[in-house]
C-alpha positions in Angstrom: 8.5 24.1 -26.4 6.2 27.0 -25.4 6.4 28.1 -21.8 3.5 27.5 -19.5 1.4 30.5 -18.5 2.3 32.2 -15.3 -0.7 30.8 -13.4 0.4 32.1 -10.0 0.7 35.7 -11.4 -2.6 35.4 -13.2 -4.3 34.3 -10.0 -2.7 37.1 -7.9 -3.8 39.6 -10.6 -7.4 38.3 -10.4 -7.4 38.7 -6.7 -6.1 42.3 -6.9 -8.8 43.1 -9.4 -11.4 41.5 -7.2 -10.4 43.5 -4.1 -9.2 46.7 -6.0 -6.2 46.8 -3.7 -2.7 45.3 -3.7 -2.6 45.4 0.1 -6.0 43.7 0.5 -5.0 41.0 -2.0 -1.8 40.4 -0.1 -3.7 40.1 3.2 -6.2 37.6 1.8 -3.6 35.5 0.1 -1.2 35.7 3.1 1.5 37.1 1.0 3.6 40.2 1.3 2.6 43.3 -0.6 5.9 43.2 -2.3 5.3 39.6 -3.6 1.9 40.6 -5.0 3.4 43.7 -6.7 6.2 41.6 -8.2 3.8 39.0 -9.5 1.7 41.7 -11.3 4.9 43.3 -12.6 6.1 39.9 -13.8 2.8 39.5 -15.7 3.0 42.9 -17.2 6.6 42.3 -18.4 5.6 39.0 -19.9 2.6 40.5 -21.7 4.4 43.7 -22.7 1.5 45.9 -21.4 0.6 47.8 -18.3 -2.4 46.3 -16.5 -3.1 49.0 -13.9 -2.9 52.7 -13.7 -1.9 53.4 -10.2 -2.0 56.6 -8.1 -1.7 57.0 -4.4 -5.4 56.9 -4.0 -6.8 55.0 -7.0 -6.2 51.7 -8.8 -7.8 51.4 -12.2 -7.5 48.8 -14.9 -6.0 49.7 -18.3 -7.6 48.4 -21.5 -5.2 45.5 -21.5 -6.0 44.9 -17.8 -9.8 44.9 -18.6 -9.4 42.4 -21.4 -7.3 40.1 -19.1 -9.3 40.5 -15.9 -12.3 38.3 -16.8 -10.2 35.4 -18.0 -7.9 35.7 -15.0 -10.9 35.7 -12.6 -12.3 32.5 -14.4 -8.9 30.9 -14.1 -8.8 31.6 -10.3 -12.3 30.3 -9.8 -11.6 27.1 -11.7 -8.4 26.6 -9.8 -10.1 27.1 -6.4 -13.0 24.7 -7.5 -10.5 22.0 -8.6 -8.6 22.3 -5.4 -11.7 22.1 -3.3 -12.9 19.1 -5.2 -9.6 17.3 -4.7 -9.6 18.1 -1.0 -13.1 16.7 -0.7 -12.0 13.6 -2.5 -9.1 13.1 -0.2 -11.0 13.7 3.0 -14.1 11.6 2.2 -13.6 7.9 1.6 -14.6 7.5 -2.0 -13.4 5.7 -5.1 -11.5 2.5 -6.1 -8.8 0.8 -4.0 -6.7 -1.7 -5.9 -5.4 -4.2 -3.3 -3.0 -7.1 -4.0 -3.1 -10.0 -1.6 -1.6 -13.5 -1.5 -4.1 -16.0 -2.9 -5.1 -18.3 0.0 -4.7 -15.6 2.7 -7.0 -13.4 0.6 -9.7 -16.0 0.2 -9.6 -17.2 3.8 -8.8 -14.0 5.8 -9.4 -10.9 3.7 -12.5 -11.7 1.6 -14.6 -12.5 4.7 -13.8 -9.0 6.1 -15.0 -7.2 3.0 -18.8 -7.3 3.5 -18.6 -5.2 6.7 -16.1 -2.8 5.1 -18.2 -2.2 2.0 -21.3 -1.7 4.1 -19.5 0.8 6.3 -18.0 2.7 3.3 -20.5 2.4 0.5 -18.7 4.9 -1.7 -15.5 2.8 -1.7 -15.0 -0.1 -4.1 -12.2 -2.7 -4.1 -10.4 -4.4 -6.9 -9.0 -7.4 -5.0 -6.0 -9.0 -6.9 -5.2 -12.5 -5.6 -1.7 -13.9 -6.4 1.1 -15.4 -4.4 3.7 -13.7 -6.7 5.2 -10.5 -5.4 3.4 -7.7 -7.2 5.1 -4.5 -8.3 2.7 -2.1 -6.6 4.0 1.0 -8.2 4.6 -0.4 -11.7 1.2 -2.1 -11.8 -0.8 0.7 -10.3 -1.9 -0.8 -6.9 -2.9 1.3 -4.0 -1.8 -1.2 -1.4 -0.9 -4.8 -0.8 -0.6 -7.4 1.9 2.7 -9.3 2.2 3.4 -12.2 4.5 7.2 -12.4 5.0 10.1 -10.8 6.6 10.2 -7.7 4.3 13.4 -6.8 2.5 14.5 -3.2 2.5 12.5 -1.2 -0.1 11.0 2.2 -0.8 7.5 0.8 0.1 5.8 2.0 3.3 5.1 -1.0 5.5 2.8 -1.4 8.5 2.9 -4.7 10.5 -0.6 -6.0 11.1 0.1 -9.3 13.0 2.6 -12.1 13.3 2.4 -15.2 11.1 4.4 -18.2 12.4 5.4 -21.1 10.1 5.5 -24.8 11.0 7.2 -27.8 9.6 4.6 -30.5 9.5 3.9 -34.1 8.4 0.9 -36.4 8.6 1.0 -39.1 11.3 1.0 -41.8 8.5 4.1 -40.3 6.9 5.9 -40.2 10.3 5.0 -43.8 11.1 6.4 -45.0 7.7 9.5 -42.8 7.3 10.3 -41.7 10.9 10.4 -38.3 12.6 13.3 -35.9 11.8 14.8 -34.5 15.0 17.3 -32.1 13.3 16.7 -29.9 10.3 19.6 -31.4 8.4 17.8 -34.8 8.4 15.2 -33.2 6.1 17.6 -33.9 3.2 16.8 -37.6 3.6 13.0 -37.0 3.5 10.4 -36.2 0.8 9.6 -32.5 1.2 7.3 -30.2 -0.7 8.6 -26.9 -2.2 7.1 -23.5 -2.5 8.1 -21.2 -5.3 7.7 -17.8 -3.6 9.9 -18.2 -0.5 12.1 -15.2 0.2 15.0 -17.6 -0.2 13.7 -20.1 -2.7 14.1 -23.8 -1.9 15.9 -23.1 1.4 14.4 -23.7 4.8 16.1 -21.8 7.7 16.1 -22.9 11.4 17.5 -21.7 14.7 17.4 -23.6 18.1 17.6 -22.2 21.7 21.3 -22.6 21.8 21.7 -20.3 18.8 22.6 -23.1 16.3 21.5 -22.3 12.8 20.7 -24.7 10.0 19.8 -24.0 6.3 18.3 -26.9 4.5 17.6 -27.4 0.8 15.1 -30.2 0.9 13.8 -32.0 -2.2 10.7 -33.9 -3.0 8.0 -34.8 -5.6 6.0 -31.6 -5.7 6.7 -27.8 -5.9 3.9 -25.3 -6.0 3.3 -21.6 -6.3 0.3 -21.7 -3.9 0.8 -23.1 -0.4 -2.7 -24.5 -0.1 -2.1 -26.8 -3.1 0.3 -28.8 -0.8 -2.5 -29.8 1.6 -3.9 -32.8 -0.3 -0.5 -34.6 -0.7 0.5 -33.5 2.8 -2.7 -35.1 4.3 -2.2 -38.2 2.2 1.1 -38.8 4.0 3.3 -38.3 1.0 5.8 -35.9 2.5 6.8 -33.0 4.8 5.8 -29.4 4.3 6.8 -26.0 5.6 3.7 -23.8 5.8 2.3 -20.7 7.5 -0.3 -20.9 10.2 -3.2 -19.6 8.1 -2.8 -22.6 5.8 -2.0 -25.4 8.2 -3.3 -24.2 11.5 -6.6 -26.0 11.3 -5.0 -29.3 10.3 -2.6 -29.1 13.3 -5.5 -28.4 15.6 -7.5 -31.4 14.2 -4.5 -33.7 14.5 -4.4 -34.3 10.8 -0.7 -33.2 10.7 1.9 -32.9 13.5 4.5 -30.2 14.0 8.0 -31.7 13.9 11.4 -30.2 14.8 9.8 -28.5 17.9 13.2 -27.6 19.3 13.8 -25.4 16.2 12.2 -22.2 15.2 12.0 -20.6 11.8 12.3 -16.8 11.3 8.8 -15.6 12.0 7.2 -13.6 9.3 4.3 -11.2 9.7 1.4 -9.8 7.7 2.4 -6.3 6.5 0.3 -3.7 4.7 2.5 -2.1 2.1 1.8 1.1 0.2 3.8 3.1 -2.4 5.9 6.0 -1.1 4.7 9.5 -1.5 2.4 12.0 0.1 -0.6 11.3 2.3 -2.6 8.3 1.4 -6.1 9.0 -0.1 -8.9 8.6 2.4 -10.2 5.5 0.6 -6.8 3.8 1.2 -6.4 5.1 4.7 -9.8 3.8 6.0 -9.1 0.3 4.4 -5.7 0.2 6.1 -7.2 1.1 9.5 -10.0 -1.4 9.1 -7.6 -4.3 8.2 -5.2 -3.3 11.0 -8.0 -3.3 13.6 -9.3 -6.7 12.4 -5.9 -8.4 12.4 -5.0 -6.9 15.7 -8.0 -8.7 17.1 -6.6 -12.0 15.8 -8.9 -12.3 12.8 -6.8 -14.8 10.9 -6.9 -18.5 10.5 
């Protein structure tokens, strides 16, 4: 495989030609004069030709130097232009953000925020991917994602946006017919609805004020991969569900379902913004992250 050109040496050579001085080039590039001299010497050795005729008072290009100077100057100009364009892209919010969000949370809590964001940042566009499955941000090329859980250790960079409690609930009609559980272990004798994407699938965890812990593996007639799909059977009084506030909060407030096991708490999750590891985030991702953080900090969730 052929070696790559020595772009650094070519750029330094072009700057020496432009300024007609090793010392001036070193000053402008914030390099030592020795570094500039070594770069030109490295280039001369690679090309097998002298590029400058040097005296104590005069610096003149050789024939080989003359032939190389124009191309080197163009290379330096193209490099500076490319870098300036990249810097402008990174400092001005512009371009596409691919954002992965859980289905119901995205529809209820993220989509309503997008009109204001898109009006504020007209040069940013969003590809909103809605799925309750845990998306591989890096492997699938996403810029960011929202996750609602206690996050496991990973290489992703996470920012907590707000808390998200969970509630064990049932319709009043179910409780009248089957009774009200008072201990988590009693859930094993009840009809419970399962959710496919729990961090510990099919297991509900509880802790009470005394520090007692309980892990229950409830069973029932329905298992879903989207929490909102539980609501019709829950409201119909067909079983017990364990759901986050953004799905069941309105039904609790309306009295359509009741929170049970009030002396027990589940590990509280949170809404996190996660991004791939690496260098600084592009401006388009940074402004979206700050916008969502400000909205959820103000309690903009259901």
